[in-house]
C-alpha positions, 0 to 999 in steps of 0.5 A, spaced: 544 383 230 543 380 223 537 383 219 532 381 214 536 386 209 543 383 211 540 376 210 537 378 203 544 381 201 547 375 203 543 370 199 542 375 193 548 374 189 548 366 189 546 362 184 541 356 185 546 351 187 550 355 192 543 358 194 540 352 196 546 349 199 547 355 203 540 355 206 540 348 207 545 349 212 541 354 216 541 352 223 535 352 227 536 356 233 529 354 236 532 356 243 531 363 241 525 366 244 526 373 243 520 376 239 520 382 234 525 382 228 529 377 231 524 372 231 521 373 224 528 373 222 529 366 225 523 363 222 525 366 215 531 362 216 528 356 218 523 356 212 529 357 207 532 351 210 526 346 210 525 349 203 532 348 201 533 341 204 526 339 200 529 341 194 535 337 195 531 331 196 526 332 190 532 333 186 535 326 188 529 323 187 528 326 180 536 324 178 534 317 181 528 316 177 532 319 171 537 313 172 532 308 172 528 310 166 535 310 162 536 303 164 529 301 162 530 304 155 536 301 154 534 294 156 527 294 152 529 299 146 536 300 146 535 301 138 531 307 140 537 310 143 542 310 137 538 314 133 540 322 134 536 326 138 533 320 142 535 320 149 532 316 155 526 321 156 524 321 149 525 313 148 521 312 154 515 317 152 515 313 145 515 306 149 509 309 153 505 311 147 506 305 143 504 301 149 501 294 147 500 296 140 507 297 136 503 298 130 502 305 132 509 307 131 
């Protein structure tokens, strides 16, 4: 029988990407109606699985938004991206700050 200590040791040495992948693969064994330690362990595994899956979804959404911002910056202010040290995030921030008042910058 796997214990919480075994689970902790299994996950302890993993870096974040591998930790998230491992936890996201934890199966939901809801048919296990035993109480005690086994139920606590399964609840822990289910929670870790759900959290890891959510982290994956949020990561994908962040990457999608970053791609969209980069495209907007390239389309509306490509000249900003040619300056050393200004990437899409900074260019978009400058465009937002500037707004309808280009004389601000």
